[in-house]
C-alpha positions as CSV (number, residue, x, y, z in Angstrom):
1,M,0.0,0.0,0.0
2,A,2.8,2.4,0.9
3,N,4.6,1.7,-2.3
4,G,1.5,2.2,-4.3
5,E,0.7,5.5,-2.7
6,G,4.3,6.6,-3.2
7,D,4.1,5.7,-6.9
8,E,0.9,7.7,-7.3
9,Q,2.4,10.7,-5.6
10,S,5.5,10.5,-7.8
11,E,3.5,10.2,-11.0
12,S,1.3,13.2,-10.1
13,P,4.1,15.8,-10.4
14,Q,5.2,14.3,-13.6
15,K,1.7,14.5,-15.1
16,S,1.4,18.1,-13.9
17,G,4.8,19.0,-15.4
18,T,3.8,17.4,-18.7
19,L,0.5,19.2,-18.8
20,L,2.2,22.5,-18.0
21,S,4.8,21.9,-20.8
22,W,2.0,21.2,-23.3
23,C,0.1,24.3,-22.2
24,L,3.2,26.6,-22.6
25,A,3.9,25.1,-26.0
26,A,0.3,25.7,-27.1
27,I,0.3,29.3,-25.9
28,S,3.6,30.0,-27.5
29,L,2.4,28.6,-30.8
30,I,-0.8,30.6,-30.7
31,Y,1.1,33.8,-29.8
32,G,3.7,33.2,-32.5
33,C,1.1,32.6,-35.1
34,G,-0.8,35.7,-34.1
35,F,2.4,37.8,-34.3
36,L,3.3,36.5,-37.8
37,I,-0.2,37.0,-39.1
38,K,-0.4,40.6,-37.9
39,F,3.2,41.4,-39.0
40,T,2.5,40.0,-42.5
41,F,-0.7,41.9,-42.9
42,L,0.6,45.2,-41.7
43,K,3.8,44.8,-43.8
44,S,1.5,44.9,-46.9
45,F,0.6,48.4,-45.8
46,G,4.2,49.3,-45.4
47,I,4.1,49.2,-41.6
48,D,7.0,47.3,-40.0
49,S,7.0,48.9,-36.5
50,M,5.3,46.6,-34.0
51,D,5.5,45.9,-30.3
52,F,6.6,42.3,-29.6
53,V,4.4,42.0,-26.5
54,E,0.7,42.6,-27.1
55,A,-2.4,40.7,-26.0
56,K,-4.0,41.0,-29.5
57,Y,-1.6,38.5,-30.9
58,V,-3.2,35.8,-28.7
59,H,-6.6,36.7,-30.1
60,I,-5.4,36.6,-33.7
61,G,-3.6,33.3,-33.0
62,V,-6.8,31.8,-31.5
63,L,-8.7,32.8,-34.7
64,F,-6.1,31.1,-36.8
65,M,-6.1,27.9,-34.7
66,M,-9.9,27.8,-34.8
67,A,-9.8,28.0,-38.6
68,C,-7.3,25.2,-38.7
69,L,-9.4,23.1,-36.4
70,V,-12.6,23.7,-38.5
71,I,-10.8,22.4,-41.6
72,A,-8.7,19.6,-40.1
73,A,-11.1,18.1,-37.6
74,P,-13.7,16.8,-40.1
75,M,-11.0,15.1,-42.1
76,W,-9.5,13.4,-39.0
77,W,-12.9,12.3,-37.8
78,V,-13.9,10.8,-41.1
79,V,-10.7,9.6,-42.6
80,W,-8.7,8.4,-39.6
81,P,-11.1,5.5,-38.5
82,I,-11.1,4.3,-42.1
83,R,-7.3,4.6,-42.3
84,S,-6.8,2.7,-39.0
85,R,-9.0,-0.1,-40.2
86,L,-7.4,-0.4,-43.6
87,P,-5.1,-3.3,-42.9
88,G,-8.0,-5.4,-41.7
89,P,-11.3,-6.4,-43.4
90,L,-11.6,-3.2,-45.3
91,R,-8.4,-3.8,-47.3
92,T,-9.5,-7.4,-48.0
93,K,-12.9,-6.2,-49.2
94,I,-11.4,-3.5,-51.5
95,R,-8.9,-5.9,-53.0
96,K,-11.7,-8.5,-53.6
97,G,-14.0,-5.9,-55.0
98,L,-11.5,-4.2,-57.3
99,L,-8.7,-6.7,-58.2
100,K,-10.2,-10.2,-58.2
101,A,-13.6,-9.5,-59.7
102,N,-14.9,-9.0,-63.2
103,W,-16.1,-5.6,-64.5
104,K,-19.7,-6.4,-63.5
105,H,-18.7,-7.1,-59.9
106,R,-16.5,-4.0,-59.9
107,L,-19.4,-1.8,-61.0
108,Q,-21.6,-3.4,-58.4
109,F,-18.9,-2.8,-55.7
110,L,-18.3,0.8,-56.7
111,F,-21.8,2.0,-57.5
112,L,-24.6,-0.4,-56.7
113,D,-23.5,-1.5,-53.3
114,P,-23.0,2.1,-51.9
115,V,-26.4,3.1,-53.3
116,K,-28.0,0.0,-51.8
117,S,-26.4,0.7,-48.4
118,L,-27.5,4.3,-48.6
119,F,-31.1,3.7,-49.4
120,L,-31.9,0.1,-48.3
121,L,-30.6,0.2,-44.8
122,E,-30.5,-2.7,-42.4
123,W,-32.5,-2.7,-39.1
124,P,-31.3,-2.3,-36.5
125,P,-28.3,-0.4,-38.0
126,P,-24.9,-1.8,-36.8
127,Q,-23.5,0.5,-34.1
128,K,-20.4,-1.1,-32.7
129,Y,-19.4,2.0,-30.7
130,G,-22.9,3.6,-30.2
131,I,-24.9,6.1,-32.1
132,H,-22.5,8.9,-31.3
133,T,-20.1,7.6,-34.0
134,G,-22.9,7.6,-36.6
135,W,-23.0,9.9,-39.5
136,P,-25.9,12.1,-38.2
137,V,-23.9,13.1,-35.2
138,R,-20.7,13.5,-37.2
139,I,-22.4,15.9,-39.7
140,S,-24.1,17.7,-36.8
141,V,-20.8,18.4,-35.0
142,I,-19.1,19.4,-38.3
143,L,-21.9,22.0,-38.9
144,I,-21.5,23.2,-35.3
145,L,-17.8,23.9,-36.0
146,W,-18.6,25.7,-39.3
147,S,-21.4,27.7,-37.8
148,F,-19.3,28.7,-34.8
149,S,-16.4,29.8,-36.9
150,I,-18.5,31.8,-39.4
151,L,-20.4,33.6,-36.7
152,V,-17.2,34.4,-34.7
153,M,-14.9,35.3,-37.6
154,F,-16.9,36.6,-40.6
155,A,-20.4,37.5,-39.5
156,P,-21.1,41.2,-38.8
157,P,-20.5,42.2,-35.2
158,D,-24.2,42.9,-34.6
159,F,-25.4,39.7,-36.2
160,G,-26.5,38.1,-33.0
161,R,-28.4,41.2,-31.9
162,R,-30.2,41.6,-35.2
163,H,-30.9,37.8,-35.7
164,P,-31.0,36.3,-32.2
165,A,-33.4,33.4,-33.1
166,L,-31.2,32.4,-36.1
167,A,-28.0,32.5,-34.0
168,I,-29.7,30.4,-31.2
169,F,-31.1,27.8,-33.7
170,N,-27.6,27.2,-35.1
171,F,-26.6,25.6,-31.8
172,L,-30.0,24.5,-30.4
173,I,-30.7,22.1,-33.2
174,P,-27.3,20.3,-32.8
175,M,-28.0,19.9,-29.1
176,A,-31.3,18.2,-30.2
177,V,-29.4,15.8,-32.4
178,L,-27.1,14.8,-29.5
179,A,-30.1,14.4,-27.2
180,L,-31.7,12.1,-29.8
181,A,-28.5,10.1,-29.9
182,L,-28.6,9.8,-26.1
183,L,-32.2,8.6,-26.2
184,W,-31.2,6.0,-28.8
185,D,-28.7,4.5,-26.3
186,L,-31.6,4.2,-23.7
187,F,-33.8,2.2,-26.0
188,D,-32.0,-1.0,-26.7
189,G,-33.1,-4.5,-27.7
190,G,-36.3,-3.8,-29.7
191,R,-36.9,-6.1,-32.7
192,F,-39.4,-6.3,-35.5
193,S,-41.0,-9.2,-37.2
194,D,-40.0,-9.8,-40.8
195,A,-43.3,-8.4,-42.2
196,R,-43.1,-5.2,-40.0
197,A,-39.4,-4.8,-40.8
198,F,-40.1,-5.0,-44.5
199,R,-42.8,-2.3,-44.3
200,L,-40.7,0.0,-42.2
201,Q,-37.8,-0.5,-44.6
202,L,-39.9,0.7,-47.4
203,I,-40.9,3.8,-45.4
204,R,-37.3,4.5,-44.6
205,L,-36.5,4.1,-48.3
206,F,-39.0,6.8,-49.1
207,L,-37.7,9.1,-46.3
208,R,-34.1,8.7,-47.3
209,S,-34.9,9.3,-51.0
210,W,-36.9,12.4,-50.1
211,W,-34.2,13.8,-47.8
212,L,-31.4,13.3,-50.4
213,V,-33.0,13.9,-53.8
214,A,-35.2,16.8,-52.7
215,G,-32.4,18.1,-50.5
216,L,-30.0,18.1,-53.5
217,I,-32.5,20.0,-55.6
218,C,-33.0,22.6,-52.9
219,L,-29.2,22.9,-52.5
220,G,-28.8,23.5,-56.2
221,L,-31.4,26.2,-56.2
222,F,-29.8,27.7,-53.1
223,L,-26.4,27.9,-54.8
224,V,-27.3,29.1,-58.3
225,T,-30.3,31.4,-57.7
226,D,-30.9,34.4,-55.6
227,W,-34.7,34.2,-55.3
228,F,-34.5,30.9,-53.4
229,A,-33.3,32.8,-50.3
230,Y,-36.5,34.9,-50.2
231,Y,-38.7,31.8,-50.5
232,M,-36.7,29.5,-48.2
233,L,-39.4,29.4,-45.5
234,P,-42.2,28.1,-47.9
235,F,-39.8,25.6,-49.4
236,A,-38.8,24.4,-45.9
237,I,-42.5,23.9,-44.9
238,F,-43.1,21.9,-48.0
239,Y,-39.8,20.0,-47.7
240,F,-40.5,18.9,-44.1
241,Y,-44.3,18.6,-44.2
242,I,-44.5,15.4,-46.3
243,P,-41.9,13.3,-44.4
244,G,-43.3,14.7,-41.1
245,V,-46.7,13.4,-42.0
246,V,-45.3,10.0,-42.9
247,M,-43.3,9.7,-39.7
248,C,-46.3,10.7,-37.6
249,W,-48.5,8.1,-39.4
250,T,-45.8,5.5,-38.9
251,F,-45.6,6.2,-35.2
252,V,-49.4,6.0,-34.7
253,R,-49.8,2.9,-36.8
254,F,-46.9,0.8,-35.4
255,F,-46.7,2.2,-31.9
256,M,-50.3,2.4,-30.9
257,F,-51.4,-0.7,-32.9
258,P,-48.4,-3.0,-33.0
259,D,-50.4,-6.3,-33.8
260,C,-47.7,-8.5,-32.3
261,G,-49.7,-10.9,-30.1
262,G,-49.0,-10.8,-26.3
263,N,-48.2,-7.9,-24.1
264,F,-44.4,-8.6,-24.0
265,A,-44.3,-8.8,-27.8
266,N,-46.3,-5.6,-28.1
267,F,-43.9,-3.9,-25.6
268,R,-40.8,-5.0,-27.7
269,A,-42.5,-3.9,-30.9
270,R,-43.3,-0.5,-29.4
271,L,-39.7,-0.2,-28.2
272,A,-38.4,-1.0,-31.6
273,T,-40.7,1.6,-33.1
274,C,-39.3,4.2,-30.7
275,Q,-35.8,3.3,-32.0
276,W,-37.0,3.6,-35.6
277,I,-38.6,7.0,-35.0
278,L,-35.6,8.4,-33.1
279,Y,-33.2,7.3,-35.8
280,S,-35.4,8.9,-38.5
281,M,-35.8,12.1,-36.4
282,Q,-32.1,12.3,-36.0
283,W,-31.6,12.5,-39.7
284,A,-34.4,15.0,-39.9
285,A,-32.8,17.2,-37.3
286,V,-29.5,17.1,-39.3
287,I,-31.4,18.2,-42.4
288,V,-33.0,21.1,-40.4
289,Q,-29.6,22.0,-39.2
290,I,-28.3,22.2,-42.7
291,W,-31.2,24.4,-43.7
292,V,-30.6,26.7,-40.8
293,F,-26.9,26.8,-41.6
294,G,-27.7,27.8,-45.2
295,W,-30.2,30.4,-44.0
296,T,-27.5,31.8,-41.7
297,V,-24.9,32.3,-44.4
298,R,-27.5,33.9,-46.6
299,R,-28.2,36.6,-44.1
300,D,-26.5,40.0,-44.7
301,A,-25.0,38.6,-48.0
302,L,-22.7,36.5,-45.8
303,D,-22.6,33.7,-48.4
304,L,-21.1,36.1,-51.1
305,S,-18.5,37.2,-48.6
306,L,-17.5,33.6,-47.9
307,W,-17.2,32.9,-51.7
308,D,-14.9,35.9,-51.8
309,V,-12.9,34.7,-48.8
310,F,-12.2,31.3,-50.2
311,L,-12.2,31.8,-54.0
312,G,-11.3,35.4,-54.4
313,N,-13.3,38.5,-55.3
314,D,-16.3,37.7,-57.6
315,Y,-14.7,34.4,-58.6
316,F,-17.9,32.3,-58.4
317,R,-20.1,34.9,-60.2
318,E,-17.6,35.6,-62.9
319,F,-17.1,31.9,-63.5
320,W,-20.7,31.2,-64.2
321,R,-21.1,34.4,-66.2
322,E,-18.4,33.3,-68.6
323,F,-19.7,29.8,-68.6
324,W,-23.2,30.8,-69.8
325,K,-21.8,33.5,-72.0
326,N,-19.6,31.3,-74.1
327,F,-21.2,27.9,-73.5
328,G,-17.7,26.7,-72.8
329,L,-15.5,26.2,-69.8
330,E,-13.1,29.0,-69.1
331,I,-10.7,27.9,-66.4
332,R,-10.0,30.6,-63.8
333,F,-7.8,29.7,-60.9
334,P,-9.0,30.9,-57.5
335,H,-6.9,33.3,-55.5
336,G,-8.4,33.3,-52.1
337,G,-8.4,31.4,-48.8
338,I,-8.7,28.1,-50.7
339,Y,-4.9,27.8,-50.5
340,F,-5.0,28.1,-46.7
341,C,-7.5,25.2,-46.7
342,F,-5.3,23.3,-49.1
343,F,-2.2,23.7,-46.8
344,I,-4.1,22.7,-43.7
345,L,-5.5,19.6,-45.4
346,L,-2.1,18.7,-46.7
347,I,-0.6,19.0,-43.2
348,S,-3.4,16.8,-41.8
349,F,-2.7,14.2,-44.4
350,F,1.0,14.1,-43.7
351,I,0.4,13.9,-39.9
352,M,-2.2,11.2,-40.4
353,R,0.0,9.2,-42.7
354,N,3.1,9.4,-40.4
355,A,1.1,8.7,-37.3
356,Y,-0.1,5.5,-38.8
357,R,3.5,4.6,-39.8
358,L,4.8,5.5,-36.4
359,N,2.4,3.0,-34.8
360,Q,3.8,0.3,-37.0
361,I,7.4,1.3,-36.3
362,R,6.8,1.6,-32.6
363,A,5.4,-1.9,-32.6
364,A,8.6,-3.1,-34.4
365,K,10.7,-1.3,-31.8
366,D,12.9,0.3,-34.5
367,K,14.2,3.5,-32.8
368,A,16.3,4.7,-35.8
369,Q,13.4,4.5,-38.2
370,Q,11.1,6.2,-35.7
371,T,13.5,9.1,-35.4
372,A,13.9,9.3,-39.2
373,T,10.1,9.4,-39.6
374,L,9.7,12.2,-37.0
375,I,12.4,14.2,-38.7
376,S,10.7,13.8,-42.1
377,L,7.4,14.8,-40.6
378,V,8.7,18.0,-39.1
379,A,10.7,18.8,-42.3
380,V,7.5,18.7,-44.3
381,T,4.9,20.1,-41.9
382,V,6.8,23.1,-40.6
383,P,7.2,24.8,-44.1
384,L,3.6,23.9,-45.0
385,F,2.4,25.4,-41.7
386,Y,4.4,28.6,-42.4
387,L,2.8,28.8,-45.8
388,A,-0.6,28.3,-44.2
389,I,0.1,31.3,-41.9
390,L,1.0,33.5,-44.9
391,A,-2.1,32.4,-46.8
392,F,-4.3,33.2,-43.8
393,A,-2.7,36.6,-43.4
394,A,-3.1,37.5,-47.1
395,N,-6.5,35.9,-48.0
396,V,-8.5,35.3,-44.8
397,Y,-7.5,37.8,-42.2
398,P,-8.4,40.9,-44.4
399,Y,-12.1,39.7,-44.4
400,I,-12.4,39.4,-40.6
401,P,-14.0,42.6,-39.2
402,Y,-11.7,44.8,-37.2
403,E,-14.1,44.6,-34.2
404,K,-13.2,40.9,-34.0
405,G,-9.5,41.5,-34.3
406,G,-9.3,41.2,-38.1
407,G,-8.2,43.4,-41.0
408,N,-11.5,44.5,-42.5
409,Y,-11.8,48.2,-41.7
410,A,-15.2,48.7,-43.5
411,N,-17.0,49.6,-40.3
412,C,-14.0,51.2,-38.6
413,P,-15.0,54.6,-37.1
414,P,-13.3,57.7,-38.5
415,V,-11.1,59.6,-36.2
416,H,-10.4,63.3,-35.4
417,I,-6.9,64.1,-34.1
418,E,-5.9,67.0,-32.1
419,F,-2.1,67.7,-32.1
420,N,0.0,69.1,-29.4
421,I,1.4,71.7,-31.8
422,N,0.6,72.6,-35.4
423,A,3.8,71.9,-37.3
424,T,6.3,69.7,-35.4
425,T,6.4,67.7,-32.2
426,P,8.6,68.7,-29.2
427,S,11.2,66.2,-30.5
428,G,11.3,67.9,-33.9
429,Y,9.5,65.2,-36.0
430,A,7.6,66.7,-38.9
431,I,3.9,65.7,-39.2
432,S,3.5,64.1,-42.6
433,I,-0.3,64.2,-42.9
434,P,-1.5,66.7,-45.5
435,A,-3.2,69.8,-44.1
436,D,-6.6,69.1,-45.8
437,L,-6.8,65.8,-44.0
438,V,-6.5,67.1,-40.4
439,T,-9.0,69.9,-40.6
440,K,-12.1,69.4,-38.6
441,S,-14.4,69.3,-41.6
442,V,-12.7,66.3,-43.4
443,S,-11.1,64.5,-40.5
444,N,-13.5,61.6,-40.9
445,Y,-11.4,60.4,-43.9
446,L,-8.8,59.0,-41.5
447,V,-9.0,55.6,-39.7
448,V,-6.5,54.0,-37.3
449,L,-4.9,51.0,-38.8
450,D,-2.7,50.1,-35.9
451,E,-0.8,51.6,-32.9
452,N,2.0,50.7,-30.7
453,S,3.9,52.3,-27.8
454,S,5.6,54.9,-30.0
455,S,3.4,55.6,-33.0
456,V,-0.1,55.7,-34.4
457,F,-0.7,54.6,-38.0
458,L,-3.5,56.3,-39.9
459,A,-4.8,55.6,-43.4
460,S,-6.9,57.9,-45.7
461,T,-10.1,56.5,-47.0
462,N,-10.5,59.0,-49.8
463,S,-7.3,58.2,-51.6
464,R,-6.9,56.7,-55.1
465,A,-6.9,53.3,-53.6
466,G,-10.6,53.8,-52.5
467,G,-12.2,52.9,-49.2
468,P,-11.6,50.0,-46.9
469,M,-13.5,47.5,-49.1
470,N,-10.9,48.0,-51.8
471,W,-8.1,47.4,-49.3
472,I,-9.4,43.8,-49.0
473,T,-8.6,43.1,-52.6
474,G,-5.0,44.2,-52.3
475,K,-5.1,48.0,-53.0
476,R,-3.3,50.0,-50.3
477,P,-3.9,53.6,-49.3
478,P,-1.3,56.1,-48.1
479,V,-0.4,55.4,-44.5
480,Y,0.8,58.1,-42.0
481,E,2.9,57.4,-38.9
482,I,2.4,59.9,-36.2
483,P,4.6,59.9,-33.0
484,R,2.5,59.5,-29.9
485,E,4.1,62.7,-28.3
486,A,2.6,64.6,-31.2
487,V,-1.0,63.4,-30.5
488,G,-2.9,65.3,-28.0
489,C,-6.3,63.6,-28.4
490,I,-7.9,61.0,-30.7
491,S,-11.7,61.2,-31.1
492,Y,-13.6,58.2,-32.6
493,R,-16.8,58.9,-34.4
494,R,-19.1,55.8,-34.4
495,K,-21.3,55.4,-37.5
């Protein structure tokens, strides 16, 4: 007993030290990423004077890490379980389906079997690790990450105040999906007779076909038309009305009147019906969540802003305009945040691949090969991560509103500056701002880009470069650096 207690006490400081080391490493990484992003962004304006210690770098680094998580987490959640099972039955099944069969069997393996498994589902569905590993919960959590990142990073600052119900529904519906998954685990053991199972399978076939086919049609209308956003509510009522009636009729018919003989058989039939309804409602909740997510990005033209963030300014609209104009495909390469996504996915792929190899090497107890694999992983991921930081600073950070710590100054309040003296500062530095920009009548043409312990950096919004919306696309206005000792007062004028 004494030895056991001593071992536990000795392990506790080690675990605390390891946790502290990881926390310090994470904070350092976040801070360093925020500093590099801010430095790269301001350098494009010609500003290279920055304080090394500022709290805003942590905020910018958190935004960057959150964007990385939103892109990488779905890939890890979906691909890693498949990759870890690849040496087992999955590899055998793929080889048997692609290498040892004729073309008829290959077509059946590639197309017919996936369609059959998608529409003609078994009951009860196989859940080795519980319903929380199923696709409804996975899709729901991915949409939670996307909704959270969009609302935090790209939505207007007053989005939650102007659309409170929409902001709440984005996270209330996913909680309903998780609650349904929890209820699923409570109802266990229900079984159907063959006749009832066949009838319910036909109903599930209709529901799944309705969800997917009609959902794809609505998604296509949502992407290529503008009028669909104004009639989304009537479409939503029609879209959910028919499957809702079918599910209610199924529940009444098979739960209230099971027709299974004795009381125990009726109880098990009702239990299985509850399972069936909960599973169908879970998919329905995910579809509702997708609709709410689409409705969210349509508000305040946020979907157009997201297209600009990831593909470049007007890329999607110009692409389709040229496509219909010439009836041909004109290839235009995107120039937005899609490259940031590409670098993060590439990093995730290399980490996933090397993590799988390291497990094999660790099992073989080959220290030299393990060290070589780690070195190769670092040699590849570090440059890619640096490129991801540069891509984020150039293509994503300029679209984040300045109120949220970003580089979009569209809603930045104009300033009026009062100087200590008219011509020069007490130190003798000349004031470089033109006289017509510091008069009281036109002082609202100046905005504060950044400031540090020694200087304030101002930009003119009525220059040849245009206003702050043009700065997002790469145009840069004149920037004026004013020493702090020359500034008597800065007044912000809220719009």
